[in-house]
All heavy atoms as an XYZ file, in Angstrom:
919
protein
N      38.289    -55.209     -6.871
C      37.636    -55.862     -5.744
C      38.454    -55.626     -4.484
O      39.643    -55.872     -4.452
C      37.489    -57.351     -6.002
C      36.489    -57.631     -7.107
O      35.493    -56.937     -7.237
N      36.762    -58.645     -7.906
N      37.783    -55.149     -3.465
C      38.445    -54.852     -2.207
C      37.999    -55.826     -1.132
O      36.862    -56.301     -1.139
C      38.083    -53.435     -1.724
C      38.560    -52.334     -2.606
C      37.676    -51.638     -3.406
C      39.902    -51.975     -2.628
C      38.102    -50.600     -4.218
C      40.345    -50.945     -3.428
C      39.451    -50.262     -4.225
N      38.877    -56.082     -0.197
C      38.499    -56.691      1.068
C      38.342    -55.509      2.010
O      39.311    -54.819      2.319
C      39.568    -57.682      1.563
C      39.679    -58.838      0.575
C      39.227    -58.178      2.964
C      40.816    -59.793      0.863
N      37.128    -55.216      2.448
C      36.830    -53.981      3.162
C      37.189    -54.000      4.639
O      37.401    -52.950      5.237
C      35.352    -53.617      2.981
C      35.045    -53.187      1.572
C      34.419    -54.051      0.681
C      35.402    -51.931      1.126
C      34.145    -53.664     -0.613
C      35.138    -51.530     -0.173
C      34.513    -52.398     -1.036
O      34.257    -52.011     -2.321
N      37.233    -55.163      5.232
C      37.596    -55.225      6.642
C      36.651    -54.399      7.503
O      35.437    -54.579      7.457
N      37.218    -53.463      8.260
C      36.455    -52.639      9.197
C      35.352    -51.821      8.529
O      34.388    -51.436      9.189
C      37.382    -51.683      9.937
C      38.388    -52.351     10.835
C      39.326    -51.342     11.463
O      38.867    -50.259     11.876
O      40.528    -51.623     11.533
N      35.480    -51.534      7.259
C      34.496    -50.665      6.596
C      33.418    -51.437      5.834
O      32.594    -50.830      5.170
C      35.198    -49.681      5.635
O      35.906    -50.420      4.636
C      36.138    -48.759      6.373
N      33.408    -52.744      5.947
C      32.442    -53.535      5.187
C      30.992    -53.145      5.488
O      30.175    -52.989      4.575
C      32.639    -55.030      5.439
C      31.737    -55.873      4.575
C      32.086    -57.341      4.638
O      32.988    -57.737      5.385
O      31.442    -58.102      3.902
N      30.655    -52.954      6.750
C      29.283    -52.577      7.107
C      28.910    -51.242      6.481
O      27.831    -51.093      5.893
C      29.117    -52.520      8.640
O      29.391    -53.815      9.174
C      27.700    -52.112      9.028
N      29.793    -50.262      6.592
C      29.540    -48.934      6.010
C      29.350    -49.022      4.495
O      28.409    -48.461      3.945
C      30.709    -48.010      6.331
C      30.696    -46.699      5.585
C      31.974    -45.918      5.807
O      32.402    -45.734      6.923
N      32.579    -45.449      4.735
N      30.250    -49.723      3.826
C      30.182    -49.850      2.364
C      28.890    -50.552      1.951
O      28.210    -50.128      1.017
C      31.419    -50.600      1.820
C      32.707    -49.826      2.122
C      31.270    -50.915      0.347
C      32.837    -48.495      1.403
N      28.527    -51.624      2.660
C      27.302    -52.360      2.335
C      26.050    -51.532      2.599
O      25.086    -51.603      1.830
C      27.234    -53.676      3.107
C      28.234    -54.686      2.584
O      28.674    -54.622      1.438
N      28.613    -55.631      3.435
N      26.042    -50.744      3.679
C      24.879    -49.901      3.973
C      24.612    -48.923      2.830
O      23.472    -48.619      2.516
C      25.098    -49.108      5.257
C      24.923    -49.906      6.505
C      25.227    -49.088      7.755
O      25.950    -48.092      7.715
N      24.674    -49.511      8.872
N      25.683    -48.417      2.227
C      25.563    -47.453      1.137
C      25.523    -48.123     -0.231
O      25.394    -47.446     -1.246
C      26.735    -46.470      1.195
C      26.828    -45.644      2.481
C      28.146    -44.884      2.536
C      25.644    -44.710      2.600
N      25.688    -49.453     -0.255
C      25.725    -50.230     -1.490
C      26.806    -49.724     -2.448
O      26.611    -49.647     -3.661
C      24.351    -50.238     -2.170
C      24.216    -51.376     -3.149
O      24.860    -52.417     -3.011
N      23.393    -51.195     -4.162
N      27.951    -49.374     -1.878
C      29.040    -48.824     -2.686
C      29.944    -49.869     -3.314
O      30.698    -49.553     -4.226
C      29.883    -47.871     -1.835
C      29.217    -46.562     -1.461
C      30.129    -45.737     -0.583
C      28.823    -45.781     -2.699
N      29.877    -51.100     -2.858
C      30.760    -52.117     -3.422
C      30.556    -52.252     -4.927
O      31.507    -52.446     -5.675
C      30.624    -53.456     -2.693
C      29.302    -54.162     -2.857
C      28.191    -53.644     -1.968
O      28.310    -52.620     -1.309
N      27.072    -54.351     -1.955
N      29.306    -52.100     -5.386
C      29.061    -52.229     -6.831
C      29.694    -51.055     -7.588
O      30.193    -51.236     -8.703
C      27.578    -52.342     -7.132
S      26.605    -50.902     -6.724
N      29.707    -49.864     -7.007
C      30.362    -48.724     -7.656
C      31.877    -48.894     -7.665
O      32.530    -48.620     -8.669
C      29.974    -47.417     -6.962
C      28.521    -47.001     -7.109
C      28.239    -45.750     -6.291
C      28.168    -46.767     -8.567
N      32.428    -49.336     -6.542
C      33.870    -49.591     -6.483
C      34.280    -50.638     -7.522
O      35.308    -50.492     -8.184
C      34.289    -50.048     -5.084
C      34.364    -48.939     -4.088
N      34.615    -49.183     -2.759
C      34.251    -47.599     -4.211
C      34.639    -48.028     -2.113
N      34.412    -47.050     -2.972
N      33.480    -51.674     -7.673
C      33.790    -52.721     -8.647
C      33.788    -52.198    -10.078
O      34.461    -52.739    -10.941
C      32.806    -53.882     -8.506
C      33.005    -54.680     -7.238
C      31.871    -55.652     -6.970
O      30.890    -55.724     -7.700
N      31.995    -56.406     -5.883
N      33.045    -51.129    -10.319
C      33.014    -50.509    -11.644
C      34.084    -49.421    -11.796
O      34.156    -48.779    -12.838
C      31.633    -49.899    -11.906
C      30.530    -50.939    -11.989
C      29.171    -50.281    -12.148
O      28.981    -49.477    -13.044
N      28.242    -50.623    -11.257
N      34.893    -49.248    -10.763
C      35.986    -48.276    -10.838
C      35.660    -46.902    -10.294
O      36.477    -45.987    -10.381
N      34.469    -46.716     -9.726
C      34.086    -45.423     -9.166
C      34.601    -45.312     -7.736
O      33.952    -45.764     -6.797
C      32.572    -45.233     -9.214
C      32.028    -45.179    -10.609
C      31.307    -46.243    -11.128
C      32.257    -44.065    -11.417
C      30.803    -46.199    -12.423
C      31.766    -44.010    -12.715
C      31.041    -45.082    -13.203
O      30.554    -45.033    -14.488
N      35.780    -44.716     -7.592
C      36.398    -44.571     -6.273
C      36.689    -43.104     -5.952
O      37.418    -42.809     -5.009
C      37.687    -45.409     -6.168
C      38.702    -44.985     -7.226
C      37.372    -46.910     -6.252
C      40.082    -45.608     -7.047
N      36.099    -42.207     -6.725
C      36.312    -40.787     -6.488
C      37.371    -40.163     -7.367
O      37.655    -38.968     -7.251
N      37.963    -40.937     -8.263
C      39.008    -40.414     -9.146
C      38.475    -39.212     -9.923
O      37.351    -39.211    -10.380
C      39.469    -41.494    -10.110
C      40.672    -41.122    -10.944
C      41.129    -42.320    -11.750
C      42.349    -42.132    -12.569
N      42.631    -40.909    -13.188
N      39.307    -38.179    -10.036
C      38.975    -36.925    -10.727
C      37.929    -36.090     -9.993
O      37.385    -35.163    -10.554
C      38.529    -37.173    -12.168
C      39.618    -37.829    -13.001
O      40.802    -37.508    -12.777
O      39.282    -38.667    -13.857
N      37.649    -36.417     -8.739
C      36.744    -35.616     -7.925
C      37.563    -34.848     -6.896
O      38.611    -35.317     -6.456
C      35.720    -36.491     -7.206
C      34.767    -37.206     -8.133
S      33.503    -38.084     -7.227
C      32.501    -36.723     -6.674
N      37.061    -33.687     -6.504
C      37.697    -32.885     -5.459
C      36.678    -32.649     -4.361
O      35.551    -32.222     -4.633
C      38.196    -31.547     -6.019
O      39.146    -31.817     -7.059
C      38.856    -30.718     -4.934
N      37.080    -32.943     -3.136
C      36.190    -32.844     -1.983
C      36.825    -31.917     -0.953
O      38.006    -32.060     -0.617
C      35.948    -34.235     -1.359
C      35.287    -35.160     -2.390
C      35.121    -34.133     -0.080
C      35.222    -36.615     -1.972
N      36.056    -30.976     -0.448
C      36.499    -30.120      0.648
C      35.925    -30.643      1.950
O      34.720    -30.844      2.054
N      36.782    -30.878      2.932
C      36.332    -31.342      4.238
C      36.483    -30.170      5.203
O      37.584    -29.669      5.419
C      37.133    -32.566      4.727
C      36.568    -33.068      6.054
C      37.116    -33.683      3.688
N      35.368    -29.741      5.750
C      35.307    -28.586      6.638
C      34.973    -29.105      8.024
O      33.882    -29.650      8.245
C      34.231    -27.599      6.137
C      34.565    -27.160      4.715
C      34.114    -26.415      7.082
C      33.435    -26.417      4.026
N      35.913    -28.956      8.967
C      35.720    -29.577     10.269
C      36.570    -28.875     11.320
O      37.153    -27.831     11.062
C      36.059    -31.062     10.186
C      35.225    -31.906     11.133
O      35.163    -31.558     12.327
O      34.629    -32.891     10.684
N      36.677    -29.516     12.485
C      37.388    -28.930     13.620
C      38.881    -29.212     13.607
O      39.607    -28.624     14.386
C      36.788    -29.432     14.927
N      39.351    -30.085     12.780
C      40.780    -30.363     12.730
C      41.077    -31.756     12.216
O      40.199    -32.607     12.149
N      42.321    -31.962     11.876
C      42.751    -33.196     11.212
C      44.015    -33.712     11.891
O      45.047    -33.937     11.265
C      42.984    -32.918      9.724
C      41.770    -32.340      9.061
C      41.577    -30.970      9.001
C      40.794    -33.169      8.551
C      40.439    -30.434      8.425
C      39.654    -32.650      7.971
C      39.475    -31.281      7.909
N      43.905    -33.893     13.191
C      45.024    -34.257     14.050
C      45.796    -35.466     13.515
O      45.239    -36.540     13.342
C      44.492    -34.536     15.452
C      45.518    -34.920     16.462
C      46.500    -34.019     16.840
C      45.513    -36.175     17.031
C      47.448    -34.368     17.788
C      46.459    -36.530     17.978
C      47.420    -35.631     18.350
O      48.374    -35.978     19.278
N      47.069    -35.251     13.209
C      48.013    -36.294     12.793
C      47.688    -36.988     11.473
O      48.243    -38.050     11.191
C      48.200    -37.345     13.881
C      49.105    -36.865     14.988
O      49.876    -35.916     14.811
N      49.026    -37.487     16.136
N      46.814    -36.434     10.654
C      46.541    -37.039      9.341
C      47.834    -37.182      8.541
O      48.005    -38.138      7.796
C      45.491    -36.215      8.559
C      45.486    -36.559      7.085
C      44.114    -36.440      9.158
N      48.751    -36.266      8.750
C      50.020    -36.300      8.010
C      50.953    -37.415      8.465
O      51.970    -37.670      7.820
C      50.727    -34.954      8.078
C      50.996    -34.474      9.495
O      50.371    -34.992     10.454
O      51.816    -33.565      9.651
N      50.598    -38.140      9.550
C      51.476    -39.210     10.025
C      50.767    -40.532     10.310
O      51.408    -41.490     10.728
C      52.226    -38.752     11.286
O      51.313    -38.448     12.320
N      49.487    -40.608     10.084
C      48.730    -41.850     10.317
C      48.845    -42.747      9.084
O      48.587    -42.301      7.960
C      47.257    -41.534     10.630
C      47.161    -40.781     11.962
C      46.416    -42.803     10.660
C      45.782    -40.257     12.275
N      49.200    -44.001      9.290
C      49.464    -44.905      8.167
C      48.255    -45.097      7.252
O      48.422    -45.330      6.058
C      49.957    -46.265      8.664
O      48.940    -46.908      9.418
N      47.056    -44.975      7.767
C      45.857    -45.135      6.952
C      45.686    -44.043      5.901
O      44.855    -44.170      4.999
N      46.496    -42.978      6.000
C      46.464    -41.903      5.013
C      47.715    -41.882      4.127
O      47.899    -40.963      3.341
C      46.297    -40.545      5.699
C      44.987    -40.400      6.411
C      44.943    -40.374      7.791
C      43.799    -40.305      5.706
C      43.738    -40.241      8.457
C      42.583    -40.175      6.360
C      42.556    -40.149      7.741
N      48.574    -42.890      4.254
C      49.813    -42.924      3.454
C      49.542    -42.834      1.957
O      50.238    -42.124      1.234
C      50.623    -44.190      3.748
C      51.323    -44.124      5.084
O      51.371    -43.089      5.736
N      51.869    -45.249      5.511
N      48.544    -43.557      1.478
C      48.219    -43.552      0.052
C      47.773    -42.155     -0.378
O      48.212    -41.644     -1.410
C      47.130    -44.592     -0.228
C      46.737    -44.770     -1.675
C      45.758    -45.944     -1.799
C      45.271    -46.163     -3.197
N      46.323    -46.494     -4.148
N      46.931    -41.534      0.404
C      46.455    -40.180      0.124
C      47.626    -39.196      0.034
O      47.714    -38.397     -0.900
C      45.484    -39.747      1.224
C      44.926    -38.333      1.172
C      44.009    -38.155     -0.018
C      44.191    -38.027      2.472
N      48.533    -39.290      0.975
C      49.666    -38.370      1.018
C      50.688    -38.680     -0.066
O      51.156    -37.787     -0.765
C      50.297    -38.378      2.425
C      49.300    -37.736      3.416
C      51.634    -37.644      2.440
C      49.650    -37.915      4.852
N      51.027    -39.955     -0.252
C      52.048    -40.307     -1.249
C      51.599    -39.989     -2.675
O      52.428    -39.741     -3.546
C      52.433    -41.783     -1.133
O      51.365    -42.618     -1.542
N      50.288    -39.990     -2.896
C      49.756    -39.656     -4.225
C      49.441    -38.165     -4.362
O      48.845    -37.748     -5.343
C      48.509    -40.505     -4.507
C      48.836    -41.979     -4.628
C      47.611    -42.861     -4.812
O      46.464    -42.350     -4.786
O      47.820    -44.089     -4.975
N      49.845    -37.377     -3.362
C      49.655    -35.914     -3.368
C      48.206    -35.525     -3.629
O      47.929    -34.590     -4.382
C      50.579    -35.253     -4.393
C      52.025    -35.420     -4.024
O      52.410    -35.178     -2.883
N      52.818    -35.852     -4.972
N      47.281    -36.204     -2.966
C      45.874    -35.914     -3.184
C      45.286    -35.005     -2.116
O      44.102    -34.715     -2.129
C      45.086    -37.198     -3.359
C      45.416    -37.852     -4.711
C      44.576    -39.052     -5.060
N      44.848    -40.180     -4.167
C      44.069    -40.549     -3.143
N      42.962    -39.926     -2.894
N      44.409    -41.576     -2.389
N      46.121    -34.519     -1.179
C      45.711    -33.404     -0.341
C      46.160    -32.162     -1.089
O      47.350    -31.864     -1.195
C      46.331    -33.462      1.066
C      45.820    -34.684      1.820
C      45.988    -32.176      1.842
C      46.408    -34.857      3.210
N      45.213    -31.463     -1.675
C      45.520    -30.323     -2.544
C      45.930    -29.086     -1.762
O      46.641    -28.223     -2.290
C      44.314    -30.008     -3.430
C      43.851    -31.142     -4.339
C      42.647    -30.697     -5.154
C      44.979    -31.617     -5.243
N      45.487    -29.000     -0.535
C      45.844    -27.867      0.298
C      45.098    -27.921      1.606
O      44.143    -28.682      1.775
N      45.569    -27.112      2.550
C      44.956    -27.044      3.874
C      44.885    -25.585      4.296
O      45.677    -24.759      3.839
C      45.754    -27.857      4.921
C      45.835    -29.325      4.535
C      47.141    -27.287      5.127
N      43.939    -25.294      5.170
C      43.848    -23.948      5.742
C      43.193    -24.042      7.105
O      42.155    -24.682      7.269
C      43.023    -23.033      4.830
C      42.800    -21.639      5.376
C      44.079    -20.835      5.395
C      43.783    -19.411      5.869
N      44.974    -18.624      6.062
N      43.836    -23.431      8.089
C      43.289    -23.336      9.431
C      42.716    -21.929      9.577
O      43.459    -20.961      9.734
C      44.386    -23.600     10.459
C      43.885    -23.593     11.886
O      42.856    -22.946     12.160
O      44.532    -24.231     12.733
N      41.404    -21.816      9.497
C      40.748    -20.514      9.587
C      40.638    -20.022     11.026
O      40.392    -18.841     11.252
C      39.357    -20.566      8.943
C      39.418    -20.641      7.450
C      39.373    -21.867      6.802
C      39.548    -19.496      6.686
C      39.429    -21.947      5.417
C      39.613    -19.561      5.300
C      39.555    -20.791      4.664
N      40.833    -20.910     11.993
C      40.779    -20.504     13.400
C      42.074    -19.786     13.785
O      42.052    -18.715     14.367
C      40.536    -21.720     14.323
C      39.233    -22.443     13.942
C      40.532    -21.304     15.788
C      37.998    -21.573     13.979
N      43.211    -20.382     13.447
C      44.506    -19.795     13.782
C      45.136    -19.047     12.611
O      46.262    -18.556     12.719
C      45.476    -20.876     14.276
C      45.039    -21.438     15.615
O      44.404    -20.698     16.393
O      45.324    -22.621     15.883
N      44.420    -19.003     11.500
C      44.873    -18.293     10.308
C      46.273    -18.729      9.845
O      47.163    -17.912      9.632
C      44.827    -16.778     10.520
C      44.859    -16.033      9.199
O      44.389    -16.547      8.184
N      45.420    -14.847      9.200
N      46.438    -20.046      9.742
C      47.686    -20.599      9.213
C      47.368    -21.859      8.420
O      46.214    -22.115      8.106
C      48.717    -20.840     10.325
C      48.263    -21.838     11.378
O      47.425    -22.715     11.070
O      48.743    -21.763     12.516
N      48.379    -22.631      8.105
C      48.176    -23.829      7.290
C      48.519    -25.117      8.022
O      48.797    -26.118      7.390
C      49.001    -23.734      6.001
C      48.462    -22.664      5.086
O      47.273    -22.407      5.046
N      49.355    -22.021      4.356
N      48.481    -25.099      9.336
C      48.829    -26.297     10.083
C      47.586    -26.893     10.737
O      47.285    -26.611     11.888
C      49.900    -25.990     11.127
C      50.491    -27.249     11.698
O      50.014    -28.347     11.421
N      51.507    -27.108     12.506
N      46.871    -27.704      9.998
C      45.653    -28.327     10.516
C      45.936    -29.647     11.224
O      45.025    -30.265     11.767
C      44.622    -28.560      9.392
C      44.198    -27.248      8.761
C      45.143    -29.529      8.343
N      47.201    -30.084     11.241
C      47.570    -31.387     11.784
C      48.160    -31.319     13.188
O      48.410    -32.345     13.782
C      48.614    -32.066     10.882
C      48.232    -32.116      9.435
C      49.034    -31.524      8.486
C      47.077    -32.753      9.018
C      48.704    -31.568      7.142
C      46.726    -32.809      7.679
C      47.541    -32.209      6.741
N      48.425    -30.151     13.716
C      49.214    -30.011     14.939
C      48.495    -30.514     16.184
O      47.285    -30.429     16.309
C      49.661    -28.579     15.118
C      48.580    -27.676     15.626
C      49.112    -26.287     15.856
N      48.052    -25.413     15.355
C      48.251    -24.390     14.594
N      49.448    -24.038     14.252
N      47.241    -23.664     14.186
N      49.327    -30.972     17.096
C      48.845    -31.504     18.358
C      48.352    -30.377     19.260
O      48.927    -29.304     19.301
C      49.981    -32.253     19.055
C      49.580    -32.892     20.361
C      50.695    -33.695     20.975
O      51.759    -33.813     20.370
O      50.483    -34.193     22.077
N      47.292    -30.659     19.991
C      46.817    -29.733     21.001
C      45.912    -28.641     20.483
O      45.012    -28.206     21.174
N      46.135    -28.186     19.265
C      45.318    -27.106     18.733
C      44.349    -27.599     17.675
O      43.605    -26.821     17.108
C      46.208    -26.000     18.148
C      47.123    -25.318     19.151
C      48.002    -24.303     18.454
C      46.317    -24.648     20.243
N      44.392    -28.867     17.397
C      43.551    -29.412     16.352
C      42.793    -30.619     16.888
O      43.353    -31.477     17.547
C      44.420    -29.807     15.155
O      43.626    -30.151     14.071
N      41.540    -30.671     16.610
C      40.692    -31.766     17.022
C      40.847    -32.941     16.053
O      41.297    -32.766     14.929
C      39.244    -31.269     17.021
C      38.273    -32.270     17.598
O      38.563    -32.817     18.670
O      37.223    -32.493     16.973
N      40.445    -34.117     16.456
C      40.572    -35.310     15.615
C      39.301    -35.621     14.825
O      39.293    -36.549     14.020
C      40.961    -36.522     16.466
C      39.934    -36.853     17.516
C      38.881    -37.709     17.220
C      39.998    -36.306     18.792
C      37.923    -38.004     18.173
C      39.044    -36.596     19.744
C      38.006    -37.440     19.429
O      37.060    -37.730     20.362
N      38.220    -34.872     15.011
C      36.970    -35.212     14.329
C      37.119    -35.178     12.813
O      36.607    -36.048     12.106
C      35.831    -34.299     14.770
C      34.503    -34.759     14.259
N      33.960    -34.279     13.087
C      33.639    -35.686     14.738
C      32.808    -34.882     12.878
N      32.584    -35.738     13.861
N      37.827    -34.188     12.295
C      38.057    -34.113     10.852
C      38.840    -35.312     10.350
O      38.593    -35.820      9.251
N      39.780    -35.786     11.148
C      40.548    -36.992     10.797
C      39.618    -38.188     10.684
O      39.723    -38.987      9.755
C      41.639    -37.238     11.847
C      42.395    -38.525     11.660
C      41.957    -39.604     12.629
O      41.808    -39.334     13.827
O      41.778    -40.747     12.164
N      38.661    -38.293     11.607
C      37.718    -39.405     11.566
C      36.813    -39.315     10.335
O      36.569    -40.316      9.657
C      36.892    -39.436     12.851
C      37.725    -39.796     14.062
S      36.933    -39.593     15.678
C      35.262    -40.047     15.428
N      36.346    -38.116     10.035
C      35.492    -37.914      8.857
C      36.269    -38.214      7.585
O      35.797    -38.930      6.692
C      34.932    -36.473      8.837
C      34.272    -36.147      7.520
C      33.967    -36.270      9.997
N      37.487    -37.677      7.493
C      38.328    -37.923      6.318
C      38.618    -39.411      6.146
O      38.644    -39.912      5.022
C      39.630    -37.126      6.423
C      40.590    -37.244      5.244
C      39.968    -36.668      3.969
C      41.903    -36.538      5.571
N      38.803    -40.118      7.245
C      39.110    -41.549      7.137
C      37.971    -42.321      6.484
O      38.222    -43.282      5.754
C      39.444    -42.148      8.503
O      38.290    -42.306      9.303
N      36.724    -41.925      6.707
C      35.606    -42.647      6.091
C      35.611    -42.496      4.579
O      35.076    -43.343      3.872
C      34.236    -42.181      6.636
O      33.982    -40.843      6.220
C      34.161    -42.311      8.139
N      36.245    -41.425      4.096
C      36.299    -41.187      2.652
C      37.634    -41.604      2.049
O      37.670    -42.251      1.005
C      36.064    -39.702      2.366
C      34.690    -39.219      2.752
S      34.457    -37.473      2.412
C      35.256    -36.749      3.837
N      38.738    -41.211      2.671
C      40.053    -41.342      2.041
C      40.974    -42.347      2.712
O      42.065    -42.609      2.214
C      40.742    -39.973      2.007
N      40.545    -42.914      3.821
C      41.398    -43.867      4.525
C      41.573    -45.152      3.736
O      40.664    -45.599      3.034
N      42.768    -45.748      3.855
C      43.008    -47.011      3.154
C      44.121    -47.799      3.839
O      45.220    -47.285      4.049
C      43.402    -46.762      1.705
C      43.636    -48.043      0.936
C      42.567    -48.810      0.496
C      44.926    -48.492      0.681
C      42.769    -50.002     -0.187
C      45.147    -49.680     -0.003
C      44.069    -50.428     -0.433
O      44.277    -51.606     -1.100
N      43.802    -49.016      4.220
C      44.784    -50.008      4.653
C      44.381    -51.301      3.957
O      43.282    -51.814      4.180
C      44.778    -50.182      6.170
C      45.450    -49.058      6.921
C      45.713    -49.385      8.394
N      44.675    -50.145      9.039
C      43.738    -49.638      9.852
N      43.718    -48.358     10.110
N      42.845    -50.420     10.402
N      45.237    -51.788      3.114
C      44.916    -52.952      2.287
C      44.359    -54.092      3.132
O      44.935    -54.476      4.142
C      46.145    -53.418      1.516
C      45.830    -54.503      0.518
C      47.022    -54.849     -0.369
O      48.118    -54.325     -0.160
O      46.820    -55.648     -1.280
N      43.232    -54.612      2.676
C      42.543    -55.747      3.304
C      42.040    -55.453      4.720
O      41.640    -56.374      5.426
C      43.427    -56.995      3.329
C      43.798    -57.445      1.940
O      43.025    -57.302      0.996
N      44.991    -57.968      1.796
N      42.066    -54.179      5.146
C      41.629    -53.834      6.493
C      40.622    -52.692      6.521
O      39.712    -52.687      7.342
C      42.818    -53.432      7.361
C      43.805    -54.531      7.631
C      44.980    -54.033      8.465
O      44.817    -53.060      9.223
O      46.059    -54.621      8.351
N      40.828    -51.696      5.653
C      40.032    -50.472      5.736
C      40.027    -49.805      4.369
O      41.082    -49.536      3.803
C      40.676    -49.521      6.763
C      39.819    -48.362      7.160
C      39.145    -48.365      8.360
C      39.700    -47.249      6.335
C      38.365    -47.281      8.735
C      38.925    -46.175      6.702
C      38.254    -46.184      7.905
N      38.829    -49.544      3.828
C      38.707    -48.918      2.510
C      37.696    -47.781      2.610
O      36.520    -48.010      2.897
C      38.243    -49.930      1.431
C      38.108    -49.255      0.079
C      39.220    -51.108      1.350
N      38.152    -46.553      2.374
C      37.264    -45.404      2.382
C      36.350    -45.395      1.172
O      36.597    -46.059      0.165
N      35.280    -44.627      1.258
C      34.287    -44.584      0.191
C      34.786    -43.861     -1.050
O      34.401    -44.189     -2.166
C      33.000    -43.901      0.680
O      33.321    -42.591      1.156
C      32.339    -44.705      1.782
N      35.642    -42.872     -0.869
C      36.176    -42.100     -1.997
C      37.687    -42.078     -1.968
O      38.311    -41.023     -1.967
N      38.283    -43.264     -1.945
C      39.718    -43.346     -1.743
C      40.552    -42.858     -2.917
O      41.761    -42.739     -2.799
C      40.138    -44.773     -1.369
C      39.951    -45.837     -2.442
C      41.158    -46.750     -2.465
C      38.717    -46.630     -2.154
N      39.931    -42.489     -4.028
C      40.685    -41.976     -5.167
C      40.528    -40.481     -5.381
O      41.110    -39.916     -6.298
N      39.738    -39.815     -4.538
C      39.458    -38.392     -4.704
C      40.607    -37.523     -4.201
O      41.485    -37.978     -3.457
C      38.174    -38.023     -3.959
N      40.595    -36.271     -4.611
C      41.503    -35.243     -4.096
C      40.780    -34.493     -2.985
O      39.547    -34.360     -3.027
C      41.877    -34.259     -5.206
C      42.613    -34.940     -6.329
O      43.602    -35.612     -6.122
N      42.111    -34.777     -7.542
N      41.539    -33.967     -2.029
C      40.920    -33.346     -0.862
C      41.560    -32.006     -0.503
O      42.776    -31.838     -0.589
C      41.028    -34.281      0.354
C      40.177    -35.507      0.194
C      40.680    -36.647     -0.431
C      38.865    -35.532      0.635
C      39.884    -37.764     -0.612
C      38.069    -36.648      0.464
C      38.586    -37.761     -0.156
O      37.798    -38.864     -0.338
N      40.710    -31.077     -0.100
C      41.096    -29.842      0.572
C      40.660    -30.012      2.016
O      39.544    -30.481      2.280
C      40.374    -28.632     -0.019
C      40.881    -28.225     -1.365
C      40.453    -28.675     -2.582
C      41.912    -27.284     -1.636
N      41.151    -28.071     -3.590
C      42.060    -27.205     -3.030
C      42.729    -26.495     -0.832
C      42.982    -26.376     -3.646
C      43.642    -25.664     -1.437
C      43.772    -25.610     -2.831
N      41.517    -29.638      2.965
C      41.193    -29.775      4.382
C      41.142    -28.394      5.024
O      42.127    -27.652      4.998
C      42.251    -30.641      5.083
C      42.528    -32.007      4.449
C      43.595    -32.748      5.239
C      41.255    -32.828      4.332
N      39.984    -28.065      5.592
C      39.777    -26.751      6.193
C      39.359    -26.893      7.652
O      38.332    -27.509      7.948
C      38.687    -25.979      5.451
C      38.960    -25.805      3.985
C      38.152    -26.422      3.043
C      40.019    -25.028      3.547
C      38.386    -26.253      1.687
C      40.265    -24.860      2.193
C      39.454    -25.470      1.264
N      40.150    -26.312      8.543
C      39.763    -26.253      9.955
C      38.985    -24.961     10.147
O      39.529    -23.865     10.009
C      40.991    -26.286     10.861
C      40.631    -26.214     12.332
C      41.860    -26.293     13.233
N      41.477    -26.134     14.613
C      41.991    -25.229     15.432
N      42.948    -24.409     15.011
N      41.576    -25.134     16.675
N      37.699    -25.104     10.478
C      36.835    -23.937     10.597
C      36.161    -23.832     11.955
O      35.465    -22.860     12.213
C      35.716    -23.994      9.534
O      34.972    -25.195      9.719
C      36.296    -23.941      8.131
N      36.336    -24.826     12.812
C      35.640    -24.836     14.094
C      36.618    -24.778     15.254
O      37.604    -25.503     15.279
C      34.809    -26.107     14.223
C      33.729    -26.232     13.176
C      33.022    -27.570     13.260
O      32.821    -28.069     14.380
O      32.680    -28.101     12.196
N      36.298    -23.922     16.211
C      37.042    -23.850     17.450
C      36.399    -24.836     18.418
O      35.268    -24.625     18.866
C      36.979    -22.422     18.003
C      37.753    -22.267     19.285
O      37.984    -23.220     20.011
N      38.139    -21.050     19.577
N      37.097    -25.908     18.745
C      36.504    -26.974     19.563
C      36.195    -26.519     20.986
O      35.420    -27.141     21.681
C      37.377    -28.237     19.592
C      38.738    -27.941     20.216
C      37.490    -28.833     18.211
C      39.573    -29.175     20.475
N      36.801    -25.414     21.423
C      36.584    -24.937     22.780
C      35.315    -24.095     22.899
O      34.806    -23.888     23.983
C      37.795    -24.159     23.270
C      39.048    -25.016     23.230
C      40.040    -24.798     22.291
C      39.203    -26.079     24.121
C      41.163    -25.612     22.237
C      40.319    -26.898     24.078
C      41.302    -26.658     23.133
O      42.405    -27.452     23.067
N      34.800    -23.619     21.775
C      33.596    -22.791     21.845
C      32.526    -23.209     20.856
O      31.466    -22.610     20.815
C      33.948    -21.325     21.588
O      34.322    -21.148     20.238
N      32.800    -24.238     20.036
C      31.859    -24.695     19.008
C      31.441    -23.547     18.087
O      30.286    -23.410     17.721
C      30.621    -25.341     19.631
C      30.862    -26.716     20.188
C      31.193    -27.772     19.125
O      30.614    -27.739     18.032
O      32.047    -28.627     19.423
N      32.405    -22.710     17.766
C      32.114    -21.603     16.838
C      33.112    -21.582     15.718
O      34.161    -22.162     15.824
C      32.128    -20.267     17.590
O      33.397    -20.054     18.170
């Protein structure tokens, strides 16, 4: 049983509380998030559980052809916002929909040209 805090409306809209109560939190699932960037995901406290449990399986920046999807200035925050809805967690404040899943993070969009 979670206290959802900020995510209560989202969880209720999707009727996910009943799945969470049955233990369905994304465990043993792998999700690829394809977006414009994941600015500071590696240092935001809401992702501490994700990082400490080594559930980011890998990252790739297809725009700059490297593995730094978290860097300032070259990475957009939209992917961070999307990832937070799934994997974010702050006890009694914020619970993502798939907080037990594993994630691949791919930066595929250039925010300056939308390509």
